[in-house]
C-alpha positions as CSV (number, residue, x, y, z in Angstrom):
1,M,-0.1,0.0,0.3
2,Q,1.2,3.6,-0.9
3,Q,2.5,5.4,2.0
4,H,1.0,9.0,1.8
5,R,2.6,12.3,2.8
6,V,-0.1,14.9,3.0
7,G,-0.3,18.4,3.7
8,I,-3.0,20.2,5.7
9,V,-3.6,24.0,5.5
10,G,-5.4,25.2,8.6
11,F,-5.7,23.5,12.0
12,G,-8.6,24.7,13.1
13,P,-11.5,22.2,13.9
14,V,-11.6,20.7,10.5
15,G,-7.9,20.5,9.9
16,S,-7.1,19.5,13.4
17,I,-10.0,16.4,13.2
18,L,-8.8,15.3,10.0
19,G,-5.1,15.6,10.8
20,A,-5.4,13.7,14.0
21,Y,-7.5,10.8,12.3
22,L,-4.7,10.7,9.6
23,V,-2.0,10.6,11.7
24,R,-3.5,7.8,13.7
25,S,-4.3,5.7,10.4
26,G,-0.3,5.8,9.7
27,V,-0.2,8.8,7.1
28,T,2.5,11.2,7.5
29,V,0.8,14.4,7.8
30,F,2.5,18.0,7.3
31,G,0.5,21.1,8.8
32,V,0.8,24.8,7.7
33,E,-0.8,27.3,10.1
34,L,-0.3,31.1,9.8
35,A,-1.3,32.0,13.6
36,D,2.3,31.3,14.9
37,E,1.1,30.6,18.4
38,R,-1.3,27.7,17.0
39,A,1.9,26.1,14.8
40,E,3.9,26.3,18.0
41,Q,1.2,24.6,20.1
42,V,0.6,21.7,17.3
43,N,4.3,21.1,17.1
44,R,4.7,21.1,21.1
45,E,1.7,19.2,21.8
46,G,0.3,17.7,18.8
47,L,-3.6,17.6,17.9
48,H,-6.1,16.6,20.8
49,V,-9.6,15.9,19.5
50,R,-12.3,14.4,21.8
51,G,-16.0,13.8,21.0
52,F,-16.8,10.6,19.1
53,T,-13.3,9.3,19.8
54,E,-10.3,10.5,22.2
55,L,-7.2,11.4,19.9
56,E,-4.0,12.9,20.9
57,E,-2.0,12.7,17.8
58,K,1.3,14.5,16.4
59,P,1.9,15.5,13.0
60,E,5.2,15.3,11.3
61,H,5.7,18.9,11.5
62,C,3.4,22.2,11.4
63,F,4.8,25.0,9.4
64,S,4.0,28.7,9.6
65,S,4.1,29.2,5.9
66,I,3.1,27.4,2.7
67,E,6.4,28.1,1.3
68,E,8.2,26.0,4.0
69,L,5.4,23.0,3.0
70,C,6.2,23.4,-0.6
71,E,9.8,21.8,0.4
72,V,8.5,18.5,1.4
73,E,9.1,16.0,-1.0
74,D,6.7,13.7,-2.7
75,L,3.3,15.2,-1.2
76,S,0.7,13.3,-3.0
77,M,-2.5,15.8,-1.7
78,I,-2.8,19.1,0.2
79,F,-6.2,19.3,2.1
80,V,-6.9,23.3,2.3
81,C,-9.0,23.6,5.2
82,V,-9.0,27.5,6.0
83,K,-12.1,29.7,6.1
84,T,-13.3,30.2,2.9
85,W,-12.8,34.2,3.1
86,A,-9.0,33.4,3.6
87,L,-8.9,31.4,0.1
88,P,-7.9,34.5,-2.4
89,A,-5.0,35.3,-0.1
90,F,-3.9,31.6,0.2
91,M,-3.9,31.3,-3.4
92,K,-1.9,34.3,-4.2
93,S,0.8,32.5,-2.2
94,F,0.2,29.1,-3.5
95,I,0.4,29.8,-7.3
96,A,3.9,31.2,-6.9
97,L,5.2,28.1,-5.8
98,D,6.5,25.0,-7.6
99,W,4.4,22.0,-6.7
100,P,4.5,18.4,-7.9
101,A,2.9,17.7,-11.4
102,S,0.6,15.0,-9.8
103,M,-0.3,16.6,-6.6
104,R,-4.0,17.0,-5.9
105,V,-5.5,19.9,-4.2
106,V,-8.7,19.2,-1.8
107,A,-10.9,22.4,-1.1
108,A,-12.3,20.8,2.5
109,M,-14.2,24.2,3.3
110,N,-17.8,25.7,3.7
111,G,-19.9,27.5,1.0
112,I,-20.3,27.2,-2.9
113,G,-17.5,27.3,-5.3
114,P,-14.3,27.3,-3.3
115,E,-13.1,24.6,-5.6
116,D,-13.5,27.0,-8.4
117,L,-11.7,29.8,-7.1
118,I,-8.8,27.2,-6.7
119,G,-9.5,25.9,-10.2
120,E,-9.0,29.2,-11.6
121,Q,-5.3,29.4,-10.7
122,Y,-4.3,25.9,-10.4
123,P,-4.9,23.0,-12.8
124,K,-8.7,22.2,-12.2
125,E,-8.2,18.6,-13.1
126,R,-5.9,18.3,-10.1
127,V,-8.4,20.0,-7.9
128,C,-11.1,18.1,-5.8
129,R,-14.1,19.5,-3.5
130,G,-14.8,17.5,-0.2
131,V,-18.0,18.1,1.3
132,I,-17.2,17.6,4.9
133,N,-19.9,16.0,7.0
134,Y,-18.5,16.6,10.6
135,A,-18.1,19.7,12.9
136,G,-16.3,21.1,15.9
137,N,-15.1,23.7,17.7
138,Q,-11.5,24.4,19.4
139,S,-10.8,26.2,22.5
140,P,-7.8,28.2,23.1
141,D,-5.6,25.4,24.4
142,G,-6.0,23.8,21.3
143,L,-8.3,21.1,22.2
144,T,-10.7,20.3,19.5
145,T,-14.4,18.8,20.4
146,M,-16.1,16.9,17.6
147,N,-19.6,17.8,17.8
148,W,-21.0,15.7,15.0
149,F,-20.5,13.5,12.1
150,H,-23.0,12.4,9.8
151,P,-21.1,10.0,7.4
152,P,-20.2,10.0,4.6
153,N,-18.1,12.6,3.8
154,L,-18.1,13.3,-0.1
155,F,-15.3,13.9,-2.7
156,G,-15.6,15.0,-6.6
157,P,-13.4,16.2,-8.9
158,A,-13.6,20.0,-9.7
159,T,-14.5,19.8,-13.5
160,E,-16.6,17.4,-15.7
161,R,-13.2,17.4,-18.0
162,T,-11.7,14.9,-15.1
163,P,-13.8,11.8,-15.4
164,E,-11.5,10.0,-12.7
165,K,-13.4,10.0,-9.1
166,M,-11.1,10.9,-6.3
167,C,-11.9,7.2,-5.1
168,E,-8.1,7.4,-3.4
169,I,-8.7,10.4,-1.4
170,A,-12.2,9.0,-0.4
171,D,-10.6,5.5,0.5
172,L,-7.8,7.4,2.5
173,L,-10.2,9.3,4.7
174,T,-12.6,5.7,5.3
175,R,-9.4,3.8,6.4
176,A,-8.5,6.6,8.8
177,G,-11.9,6.4,10.4
178,L,-13.8,9.2,8.5
179,T,-16.0,7.5,6.2
180,S,-16.2,9.0,3.1
181,L,-17.5,8.4,-0.6
182,S,-16.1,9.1,-4.0
183,V,-18.9,10.9,-6.5
184,D,-18.7,12.4,-10.0
185,H,-18.5,16.1,-10.7
186,Y,-22.2,16.9,-10.6
187,E,-23.0,15.1,-7.3
188,M,-20.3,16.9,-5.5
189,K,-21.9,20.3,-6.7
190,K,-25.4,18.8,-5.8
191,A,-24.2,17.7,-2.3
192,A,-22.0,21.2,-1.6
193,F,-25.2,23.3,-2.4
194,Y,-27.4,21.0,-0.3
195,K,-24.8,21.4,2.9
196,T,-24.7,25.4,2.1
197,I,-28.5,25.2,2.4
198,L,-28.5,23.8,5.6
199,N,-25.6,26.3,7.0
200,S,-27.8,28.8,5.7
201,A,-30.6,28.2,8.0
202,L,-28.7,28.8,11.4
203,N,-25.6,30.0,11.1
204,A,-26.1,33.4,10.5
205,L,-29.3,33.0,12.3
206,C,-27.8,32.1,15.6
207,A,-24.8,34.3,15.1
208,A,-26.9,37.3,14.8
209,H,-29.3,36.5,17.6
210,G,-26.7,34.9,19.8
211,L,-28.3,31.5,20.1
212,T,-27.3,27.7,20.0
213,M,-28.6,26.0,17.3
214,A,-30.7,23.8,19.8
215,R,-32.2,27.1,21.4
216,A,-33.0,28.2,18.0
217,M,-34.7,25.4,16.9
218,H,-36.7,25.4,20.0
219,L,-38.3,28.7,19.8
220,R,-41.1,28.8,17.5
221,H,-40.5,32.1,15.9
222,T,-36.7,31.4,15.1
223,R,-37.5,27.9,14.1
224,R,-40.0,29.2,11.2
225,T,-37.5,31.7,10.3
226,A,-34.8,28.7,9.8
227,K,-37.6,27.0,7.7
228,V,-37.9,30.1,5.6
229,L,-34.3,30.3,4.9
230,L,-34.2,26.5,4.1
231,R,-37.1,27.0,1.6
232,E,-35.4,30.1,0.0
233,G,-32.1,27.9,-0.2
234,L,-34.0,25.0,-1.7
235,T,-35.8,27.1,-4.5
236,V,-32.6,28.6,-5.7
237,A,-31.0,25.1,-6.0
238,G,-34.2,23.7,-8.0
239,L,-33.6,26.7,-10.2
240,V,-29.9,25.7,-11.1
241,G,-31.0,22.0,-11.4
242,Y,-30.3,20.5,-8.1
243,N,-33.5,18.6,-6.9
244,Y,-33.6,17.0,-3.6
245,G,-37.2,15.4,-3.4
246,E,-40.6,16.7,-2.4
247,D,-39.5,15.6,1.3
248,A,-36.3,17.8,1.5
249,L,-37.6,20.8,3.5
250,D,-39.0,18.2,5.9
251,R,-35.4,16.3,6.2
252,C,-33.7,19.5,6.2
253,M,-35.8,20.7,9.4
254,E,-35.2,17.1,10.7
255,Y,-31.2,17.5,10.4
256,L,-31.3,21.1,12.1
257,H,-33.2,19.8,15.2
258,G,-30.3,17.4,15.4
259,G,-27.7,20.2,15.7
260,G,-27.2,20.4,19.4
261,D,-26.8,23.0,22.1
262,H,-23.6,24.6,20.9
263,Y,-23.0,27.6,18.6
264,P,-22.5,27.6,14.9
265,S,-18.9,28.8,13.7
266,M,-20.0,32.1,12.6
267,W,-20.8,33.0,16.2
268,F,-17.3,32.3,17.2
269,D,-16.3,34.4,14.5
270,I,-18.5,37.4,15.3
271,K,-17.4,37.2,18.9
272,E,-13.7,36.7,18.0
273,R,-13.8,39.8,15.8
274,R,-12.7,37.4,12.7
275,P,-14.3,37.7,9.1
276,T,-16.9,35.3,8.7
277,E,-17.9,33.2,5.7
278,I,-21.1,34.8,5.3
279,E,-20.8,35.6,1.7
280,Y,-20.2,32.0,0.3
281,I,-23.2,30.7,2.4
282,N,-26.3,33.2,2.8
283,G,-24.7,35.6,0.3
284,K,-24.3,33.0,-2.5
285,I,-28.0,32.0,-2.2
286,V,-28.9,35.7,-2.4
287,K,-26.4,36.5,-5.4
288,I,-27.7,33.4,-7.6
289,G,-31.4,33.7,-6.6
290,S,-31.0,37.6,-7.8
291,M,-30.3,36.2,-11.3
292,F,-33.7,35.0,-11.8
293,R,-37.1,37.4,-12.0
294,G,-39.4,37.1,-8.9
295,V,-37.2,34.5,-6.7
296,D,-37.9,35.5,-2.9
297,V,-34.5,35.5,-1.1
298,S,-35.5,38.1,1.6
299,H,-34.8,36.3,4.4
300,N,-31.2,35.4,3.1
301,L,-30.4,38.7,2.2
302,Y,-31.6,40.2,5.5
303,F,-29.2,37.7,7.5
304,T,-26.1,38.5,5.0
305,S,-26.9,42.3,5.8
306,A,-26.9,41.7,9.1
307,I,-23.8,39.6,9.6
308,V,-21.9,41.9,7.0
309,T,-22.7,44.9,9.3
310,Q,-21.3,43.0,12.3
311,E,-18.3,42.8,10.5
312,I,-18.0,46.3,10.1
313,K,-18.6,47.1,13.5
314,N,-16.1,44.4,14.6
315,G,-13.5,46.3,12.0
316,T,-13.1,43.2,10.2
317,R,-14.7,44.6,6.9
318,H,-14.3,48.1,5.5
319,D,-17.6,50.6,5.4
320,E,-17.4,50.8,1.6
321,D,-16.8,46.8,1.2
322,I,-20.6,46.0,0.7
323,P,-21.3,43.1,-1.9
324,E,-23.0,44.6,-4.7
325,Y,-26.0,41.9,-4.5
326,L,-26.9,43.7,-1.0
327,I,-27.2,47.1,-2.5
328,E,-28.8,46.1,-6.0
329,C,-31.6,44.4,-4.4
């Protein structure tokens, strides 16, 4: 069996869980963490994950720059686990380097279209999108709590021109204990849109109102708001060719009821005065929906505007940096 040497960019919750599982399975993992304190923490203490499995695993090394990772020989793949808003800056550094011709890049992040952003600057036939179906949060001491996992994760190529399914990537994660499947380009896009719809229902709502997901689904008025957000997202998905079945809304609501009594990642971003992924979640639904006449995306519009306003108040967004679709609508 081939001994994989894998890079992981970003040791937040998603990257830390992925890294710990891969190291435990015998994969040689190199990391990149731009926050120096976190990089030092990983090198000193390793990756600590609790929840479904108690893991304490140490990667081969965690670098503080992508340039250092590029010097590692025989990397077969790099998982990009940064926040989606950080992708443009990451790609600017990434494409300036000389990577192996066979190396694949896996976009393992939220939202609609991060694989396309990577594929605009890196050969798209070597880009894969992962729809990651686990989540967690991370405390300042580096402990990552895996809150839930709804297998399987899905991996698919970023372009229809690449008929090859990303079987090797899915198999690698499955052997590590993170059950995953390889799917074609269309199914990957469809699954990514579906996950974005689920994220759109509670992420911004809970961040704006300071509610845990369980609390938001318990209160009748916020539960209704979540349902309307889902309905808008499913409508837009249908217009671009993704049909999830007549019972999709009910299934989405059932899924959200199992969200747990914890805050979503966007709430932590607002609390810690970090940029959010709002433009790749609710904002994408607004932007795409606005392309069609008479489509109601007013609830997604409201929460996109609310989170953008919080970013301006927090100083993570300039006053004039307002998405056009918020102004035009």
